[in-house]
C-alpha positions in Angstrom: 13.5 8.3 15.9 14.2 5.1 17.4 17.5 3.3 17.4 18.3 -0.1 18.6 20.3 -3.4 17.8 18.0 -6.4 18.3 15.0 -5.7 16.3 12.0 -3.3 15.3 8.4 -2.4 14.1 7.3 0.5 12.3 3.6 0.5 11.4 0.7 2.3 11.5 -0.6 1.7 15.0 1.2 1.3 18.6 -0.7 -1.9 19.9 0.1 -3.5 16.3 4.4 -2.2 17.0 4.2 -3.6 20.0 2.8 -6.9 19.2 5.1 -7.4 16.5 8.1 -6.7 18.9 6.9 -8.9 21.6 7.7 -11.5 18.7 10.9 -10.5 18.6 11.8 -10.7 22.3 10.0 -14.0 22.7 12.5 -15.3 20.0 10.4 -15.1 16.6 11.7 -13.8 13.4 11.2 -11.0 11.1 8.4 -12.7 9.4 6.7 -14.6 12.4 6.5 -10.9 13.5 4.9 -9.5 10.5 2.2 -12.0 10.6 1.8 -10.6 13.9 1.5 -7.2 13.1 -0.1 -7.4 10.3 -3.0 -9.3 11.7 -2.7 -6.9 15.2 -3.4 -3.6 12.1 -6.9 -5.4 10.8 -8.0 -5.4 13.9 -7.4 -1.9 15.0 -7.6 -0.1 11.7 -10.3 -1.3 9.9 -10.9 1.7 8.1 -8.1 0.2 6.3 -7.2 -3.2 6.4 -8.8 -6.0 7.3 -8.7 -9.7 6.6 -11.0 -9.5 3.8 -8.3 -7.3 1.7 -5.5 -7.9 -0.1 -1.1 -7.1 0.6 2.1 -7.0 -0.9 5.3 -7.9 0.8 8.6 -7.9 0.4 10.5 -10.5 2.3 14.4 -10.6 2.4 15.7 -14.0 4.1 19.4 -13.5 5.8 19.9 -16.9 6.3 19.1 -17.3 2.7 20.5 -14.1 1.0 16.9 -14.5 -0.7 14.5 -11.4 -1.8 11.3 -12.3 -2.3 8.0 -10.3 -3.3 4.6 -12.1 -2.3 1.9 -10.7 -4.6 -1.5 -11.3 -2.3 -3.7 -9.4 -4.0 -7.1 -10.7 -5.2 -8.7 -11.5 -8.8 -12.6 -10.3 -9.7 -15.2 -13.0 -8.8 -15.6 -15.7 -12.6 -18.8 -14.3 -13.0 -17.8 -10.4 -12.8 -17.4 -9.4 -16.7 -18.3 -6.1 -18.4 -21.3 -6.8 -20.2 -23.1 -7.8 -16.6 -22.3 -4.0 -15.3 -23.2 -2.5 -18.7 -26.4 -5.1 -18.6 -27.0 -3.0 -14.9 -27.3 0.5 -16.8 -23.4 1.2 -14.9 -20.5 2.7 -16.2 -18.4 1.9 -13.9 -18.1 -0.6 -10.8 -19.7 0.4 -7.5 -17.9 1.7 -4.8 -19.5 0.0 -2.4 -21.5 -3.0 -1.8 -21.1 -6.6 -3.0 -20.4 -5.9 -6.2 -17.3 -4.4 -5.8 -15.6 -7.0 -3.8 -12.6 -9.3 -5.4 -11.1 -12.1 -3.7 -9.5 -11.4 -0.2 -5.7 -12.2 -0.5 -4.3 -11.3 2.7 -5.2 -14.2 4.8 -3.4 -16.3 2.4 -0.1 -14.1 2.4 0.1 -14.9 5.9 0.2 -18.7 5.1 2.3 -18.7 2.1 4.8 -16.8 4.6 4.4 -18.6 7.9 4.9 -21.9 5.7 8.5 -20.7 3.7 9.7 -18.6 6.7 7.9 -18.8 9.9 9.4 -20.1 13.4 6.8 -19.9 15.9 3.0 -21.4 15.5 0.2 -19.3 13.5 -1.9 -19.7 16.7 1.1 -17.6 18.6 1.8 -14.6 16.1 -1.9 -14.5 15.6 -3.0 -14.5 19.5 -2.4 -10.8 20.1 -5.1 -10.1 17.1 -7.2 -12.7 19.1 -7.2 -10.6 22.2 -7.5 -7.0 20.5 -10.6 -8.0 18.5 -11.8 -10.0 21.8 -11.6 -7.8 24.3 -11.1 -4.6 22.7 -9.2 -1.6 22.6 -9.8 2.2 22.8 -10.8 4.1 19.7 -8.2 7.0 18.8 -9.2 10.1 17.2 -8.9 9.0 13.5 -10.6 6.5 13.3 -13.5 8.1 15.4 -13.1 10.8 12.4 -13.0 8.1 9.4 -16.3 6.1 11.6 -18.0 9.3 11.3 -17.2 10.6 7.6 -18.3 6.5 6.6 -21.9 6.3 8.6 -23.7 6.3 5.4 -21.7 3.5 3.9 -21.6 1.4 7.5 -25.6 2.0 7.6 -26.1 0.0 4.0 -25.4 -3.0 6.1 -26.7 -3.7 9.5 -23.8 -6.3 10.3 -21.3 -3.5 9.6 -23.2 -0.5 11.5 -23.2 -3.0 14.7 -20.1 -3.2 14.8 -18.7 0.6 14.0 -21.6 2.8 15.4 -23.7 2.8 18.5 -27.1 3.7 17.9 -26.8 5.3 14.5 -23.8 7.5 15.9 -20.0 6.9 15.6 -17.9 5.7 17.7 -16.2 8.6 19.9 -12.6 8.4 21.2 -12.3 6.5 24.3 -14.9 4.2 23.4 -14.2 0.2 23.1 -14.5 -1.0 20.1 -15.2 -4.9 20.4 -15.5 -7.3 17.2 -15.7 -10.9 18.7 -17.2 -12.4 15.2 -13.8 -11.7 13.9 -12.1 -12.8 17.1 -13.9 -16.3 15.8 -12.6 -16.1 12.5 -8.8 -15.5 13.2 -9.1 -18.4 16.3 -10.3 -20.4 13.3 -7.5 -19.6 11.1 -5.3 -19.7 14.0 -6.3 -23.6 14.7 -5.7 -24.0 10.8 -9.2 -23.7 9.3 -8.9 -22.7 5.6 -10.1 -19.3 4.9 -10.7 -20.5 1.3 -12.0 -23.5 2.0 -14.8 -24.7 4.3 -17.1 -22.9 6.8 -15.5 -19.2 6.5 -15.1 -19.4 2.8 -19.1 -20.9 3.1 -20.6 -17.9 4.9 -18.5 -15.8 2.5 -20.0 -16.8 -0.3 -23.2 -17.6 1.0 -23.5 -13.7 2.2 -22.3 -12.6 -1.6 -25.4 -14.8 -2.9 -27.8 -13.3 -0.5 -26.7 -9.4 -1.0 -26.4 -9.9 -4.6 -22.5 -10.7 -4.5 -20.9 -12.1 -7.6 -17.8 -13.8 -5.3 -18.5 -17.6 -5.1 -16.8 -20.8 -3.1 -15.2 -21.5 -6.8 -13.8 -17.9 -6.4 -12.5 -18.2 -2.8 -11.0 -22.2 -3.5 -9.1 -21.5 -7.0 -7.2 -18.2 -5.3 -3.6 -18.7 -4.2 -1.1 -15.6 -3.5 2.2 -15.7 -5.7 5.5 -15.6 -5.1 7.6 -13.7 -7.4 11.2 -11.8 -8.0 11.1 -8.2 -7.3 12.1 -5.9 -10.0 14.8 -3.4 -9.5 16.9 -0.6 -10.9 19.9 1.1 -9.9 19.6 4.5 -8.1 23.3 6.4 -7.2 25.1 3.5 -5.6 22.2 1.6 -4.3 20.0 -0.9 -6.0 16.3 -0.3 -5.4 13.4 -3.4 -5.3 9.6 -3.1 -5.8 7.1 -5.3 -6.3 6.1 -6.6 -9.9 2.5 -5.6 -11.8 0.1 -6.3 -10.5 1.5 -3.2 -8.2 2.4 0.0 -9.3 6.1 -0.1 -7.7 7.4 0.0 -11.3 5.9 3.6 -11.3 8.9 4.4 -8.4 11.9 2.8 -10.3 10.9 4.7 -13.5 10.7 8.1 -10.9 14.2 7.6 -9.5 15.8 6.2 -13.1 15.0 10.2 -14.4 15.4 12.2 -11.5 19.1 10.1 -11.6 20.2 12.7 -14.2 20.3 15.4 -11.7 21.6 16.4 -8.9 19.0 16.8 -6.2 21.8 17.6 -3.4 23.1 20.2 -5.3 19.5 21.7 -6.2 19.0 21.7 -2.8 16.4 20.0 -0.4 12.7 20.8 -1.4 13.8 24.1 -3.7 11.5 25.1 -7.1 14.1 23.1 -8.9 14.3 20.3 -6.6 10.5 19.7 -6.5 10.0 20.9 -10.0 12.3 17.8 -11.5 11.0 15.4 -9.3 6.8 16.5 -10.1 7.9 16.0 -14.3 9.3 12.3 -13.2 6.2 11.6 -11.8 4.0 12.8 -14.6 5.8 11.2 -17.1 6.3 7.7 -14.9 2.8 8.0 -14.7 1.7 8.1 -18.0 3.5 5.1 -18.3 1.3 3.5 -15.6 -1.9 4.6 -17.2 -1.3 2.9 -20.7 0.6 -0.4 -19.9 -0.2 -1.4 -16.5 -2.6 -4.2 -15.9 -2.9 -7.7 -15.2 0.5 -9.8 -16.4 -1.5 -13.1 -16.9 -3.3 -11.3 -19.1 -1.6 -8.3 -21.0 1.6 -8.0 -22.0 4.1 -5.5 -20.0 6.7 -4.2 -21.2 8.5 -4.1 -18.5 11.8 -4.7 -19.1 12.2 -1.5 -22.1 9.7 0.9 -19.3 12.2 -0.1 -16.7 16.2 0.4 -18.8 18.1 3.2 -17.9 17.5 3.9 -22.0 14.0 4.8 -21.7 14.5 6.6 -18.2 17.0 9.0 -21.0 14.7 9.5 -23.7 11.9 10.6 -20.8 14.2 12.8 -18.9 15.0 14.5 -22.1 11.5 15.9 -22.2 11.6 17.4 -18.9 11.7 21.5 -19.3 13.7 23.2 -16.5 11.8 26.4 -16.4 8.3 25.0 -17.6 6.0 22.6 -16.1 3.6 20.2 -18.2 0.2 21.2 -18.0 -2.0 19.2 -20.0 -2.1 14.6 -19.9 1.4 13.4 -20.9 1.7 10.9 -23.7 3.2 7.7 -22.3 6.7 6.8 -23.5 8.0 5.8 -26.5 9.2 2.3 -26.1 10.3 1.9 -29.9 13.8 2.1 -29.7 16.2 -0.9 -29.4 17.2 -2.7 -27.4 -6.5 4.8 2.5 -4.2 1.6 3.1 -1.6 0.4 5.7 2.1 -0.3 5.9 4.6 -1.0 8.3 8.0 -2.5 8.3 10.5 -4.9 10.5 13.9 -6.3 10.8 15.2 -8.6 13.5 18.5 -9.4 15.3 19.4 -12.0 12.2 18.7 -9.0 10.0 15.5 -10.8 8.2 13.8 -7.6 6.9 9.8 -7.3 5.6 8.4 -4.6 3.5 4.5 -5.1 4.1 1.8 -3.0 2.7 -2.2 -4.6 3.3 -5.4 -2.5 2.7 -9.1 -2.1 2.1 -8.5 0.2 -1.0 -11.1 3.0 -0.1 -11.5 3.6 3.3 -14.0 0.7 5.4 -13.6 -0.9 1.9 -16.9 -2.3 0.5 -18.4 -1.3 3.3 -19.6 -5.1 4.3 -18.8 -6.9 7.1 -20.1 -10.6 6.7 -22.8 -11.8 9.0 -21.6 -13.5 12.0 -18.0 -13.5 11.1 -16.4 -9.8 11.5 -14.6 -10.0 8.3 -15.1 -6.4 6.1 -14.7 -6.6 2.4 -12.4 -5.0 0.0 -13.9 -2.9 -2.3 -10.9 -3.5 -4.7 -12.7 -4.5 -7.8 -13.8 -0.4 -8.6 -10.0 -0.4 -9.8 -11.2 -1.9 -13.4 -12.7 0.2 -16.4 -15.3 -1.0 -18.1 -14.1 0.6 -21.5 -13.8 -2.7 -23.8 -10.6 -1.4 -24.9 -8.8 0.0 -21.3 -5.9 -1.9 -20.4 -7.1 -2.5 -17.4 -10.3 -3.3 -18.5 -12.4 -5.9 -16.3 -12.4 -9.5 -17.0 -13.3 -12.7 -15.1 -10.2 -13.9 -12.6 -8.3 -10.8 -13.5 -6.2 -8.8 -11.1 -6.6 -5.1 -11.4 -3.9 -2.9 -11.5 -3.0 -1.9 -8.1 -1.3 1.4 -6.1 -0.1 -0.9 -3.6 3.5 -1.0 -3.3 6.6 -1.3 -0.9 10.5 -0.9 -1.2 13.6 -2.3 0.0 17.1 -0.8 -1.1 20.0 -2.4 -0.9 23.8 -0.5 -0.3 26.5 -3.5 -1.5 24.7 -5.6 -1.7 23.2 -6.1 1.9 20.0 -4.5 3.0 20.0 -0.8 3.6 16.6 1.2 4.2 12.5 -0.5 3.9 9.7 1.6 3.6 6.4 2.3 2.7 3.0 4.6 3.1 -0.6 4.3 2.2 -1.9 7.4 0.0 -2.9 5.4 -3.2 -1.5 7.3 -6.1 0.5 9.2 -3.3 2.6 6.0 -2.6 4.8 6.1 -5.4 5.5 10.0 -5.2 6.1 10.1 -1.5 8.3 7.0 -1.5 10.1 8.7 -4.1 10.7 12.3 -1.9 11.6 9.6 1.2 14.2 8.1 -0.2 15.6 10.9 -1.8 15.6 12.5 1.2 17.8 9.8 2.4 20.2 9.1 0.1 20.5 12.5 -1.8 20.0 14.3 1.6 21.6 12.6 3.6 18.7 12.9 6.6 18.0 10.4 9.1 15.0 8.2 8.2 12.5 10.3 10.9 13.8 13.3 9.2 13.3 12.0 5.8 9.6 11.1 7.0 9.1 14.3 8.8 10.3 16.5 5.6 7.6 18.4 3.9 5.9 17.0 1.1 4.0 17.4 -2.5 1.7 15.6 -4.4 1.0 15.8 -8.3 -2.7 15.2 -9.4 -3.8 13.7 -11.0 -1.9 10.6 -10.4 -3.8 7.9 -12.7 -7.1 9.7 -13.9 -7.0 9.9 -17.3 -10.3 12.2 -17.9 -9.4 15.8 -19.4 -11.7 17.1 -17.0 -8.8 16.2 -14.4 -6.2 18.3 -15.8 -4.6 20.6 -16.1 -2.0 19.0 -13.1 -2.6 20.6 -9.7 0.6 20.1 -7.2 -0.5 20.1 -3.5 2.1 21.2 -1.3 1.9 20.9 2.4 1.7 24.4 4.1 5.6 24.2 5.3 7.1 24.1 2.0 7.9 28.3 1.9 5.8 31.1 0.1 8.6 31.5 -2.0 9.4 28.2 -3.3 5.8 28.7 -4.5 5.7 31.2 -5.9 8.8 30.0 -7.9 6.8 26.9 -9.1 3.7 29.1 -9.7 6.5 31.0 -12.2 7.1 27.8 -13.7 3.4 27.0 -14.6 2.8 24.4 -11.4 -0.8 25.4 -10.3 -0.9 25.3 -6.7 -2.8 24.1 -3.7 -1.5 24.5 -0.4 -2.9 22.2 2.2 -1.9 21.2 6.2 1.4 21.1 6.8 0.9 17.4 8.0 -1.5 16.1 5.7 0.1 13.6 2.9 1.0 10.0 3.0 1.9 8.4 6.1 5.3 6.6 5.7 6.9 4.4 7.9 10.6 3.1 7.6 13.8 1.7 8.9 17.6 2.2 8.4 19.7 -0.6 8.6 23.8 1.0 9.5 24.9 -2.5 8.7 28.9 -0.7 9.7 27.4 0.4 13.0 25.1 -3.2 13.3 22.2 -0.1 14.6 18.5 -0.2 13.1 17.3 3.2 13.1 13.6 3.2 12.4 11.2 6.0 11.4 7.4 6.8 11.9 5.0 9.5 10.0 3.4 12.2 12.6 1.1 12.3 9.6 -1.1 9.6 11.1 -1.1 7.0 14.0 2.4 5.2 13.3 5.0 4.2 15.7 8.1 2.6 15.6 8.9 0.5 18.8 12.7 -1.6 18.9 14.5 -3.3 21.9 
């Protein structure tokens, strides 16, 4: 755990954390540092994120005492219809290639955050990313392993293979990864070129057209990331803020409201009883996600009812302390009255940024736009082609998102911010980390390092995905695993350091100390000053 007074960055790569802290030391604020950190992550974690992907931010401005949510997810192209894919003989949207690509949103998030809160020039905060793209950086073992396991995807496009492969093989640990075309694109953005209009947009649209994609210049020109009020719930003596839909952030809030009715501290940390309570709460909250979550511009989401304490009480009453739910859980009755990367930044003034960004699956679509270095997402695969599905594909619609990030307040002041990669694991890991800090009084590094569980399936609605399987890291004791099996949980033991990759910061407002934690399960690093 890192403790400091002035500023802190916790991210998924040491070069990203270092770049953000340098901005803080040179006089930038948390938003400047967040943009710098985000951009460097786009360079050094290309299997997880990139400027062809999307992002969500929670930004707290100390000067204005204001907390805002920024949604930079991208919609489906205007020509993307269910009929188009069905007429091609497809039952699902492909997970690779141009047909899997939605409008990239992350670059607009940088611009929006910079215009509202930034103090340094965009050129200044993007310079570290430009340098690492232009001069390269040593490939680390996890990146090399990700390239190796995705060689077939990367080989589909020469523009992708020439960056990440050498004579058809994956780059090895220690080899230098150069992304000179990406550096040129980042330079254009830093100098004021619009990602969504003009030269860059034209190159993306032209490449899309030449490779049987649906993304057009009009799709890019119409795009705007959007500011929202965050959603929230109370948990114990704290207030937890999350991203509103299309993010699944409300699932974390529902889980917290359900488990709030149990004394987790009394049940004990990672006991069978405590794990059982949280796993069953997860199942109930995910059932609501599957039934209700989509783009609020296209469907009505009963968010007020989903987040109500009355709904949480009814859901809580469905938990049987001696028997796990094994079959698909029906969604809650509302008819009553009334692979991703995360980082966190806090500065000297206690501005705070909770930031998560992604390409969706590893290396996204696998497509790098020729001569730009832009690796595109595959977020379109989140849509359903079923006609009655709440998250069915429609032109211009945003798919339901696993990406979410949180910020916890104590006595109306920021206390904790955090998040994790991991798709459906995200809200489950966030639940465990928050409980570790609040209920079990752990320091943030202890809370992140503690053994974890993950309940499967998450959002998979097919009968074939059931019965539920509870993945537990092997550091959870055999005695606890046996007790969980006796409650009806089907257990799968996984490596002791394998579920998620959380980062987090706790702000001690009394002592004016920042405490940061990074997950040893991935390449997380905390740097402060």
